[in-house]
C-alpha positions in Angstrom: 120.0 186.4 211.4 118.7 189.5 209.8 121.7 191.5 208.5 119.7 194.4 207.2 118.8 197.2 209.6 115.8 199.4 209.2 116.5 202.9 207.9 113.6 205.4 208.0 113.2 208.4 205.8 116.3 207.7 203.8 116.1 208.0 200.0 116.9 204.9 197.9 120.0 206.7 196.5 121.3 207.2 200.1 120.5 203.6 201.0 122.6 202.4 198.0 125.4 204.7 199.1 125.3 203.2 202.6 125.3 199.7 201.3 128.3 200.5 199.1 130.3 202.0 202.0 129.6 198.9 204.1 130.5 196.6 201.2 133.7 198.5 200.4 134.8 198.4 204.0 133.5 195.0 205.1 136.8 193.5 206.0 137.7 196.3 208.3 134.2 196.2 209.9 134.6 192.5 210.4 138.1 192.9 212.0 136.8 195.5 214.4 133.9 193.4 215.3 136.2 190.4 216.1 138.3 192.7 218.2 135.3 193.9 220.1 134.1 190.4 220.7 137.6 189.4 222.0 137.6 192.3 224.5 134.2 191.3 225.8 135.4 187.8 226.6 138.3 189.1 228.8 
């Protein structure tokens, strides 16, 4: 599975900032994804 999305016309600096935000909030993102998946199964 490819975990990297394609970002067009974004500077390398901004890409690093985006990755850092995702990394810093990964647990929250994961929890929300799990909740989303649970709701789909109902």
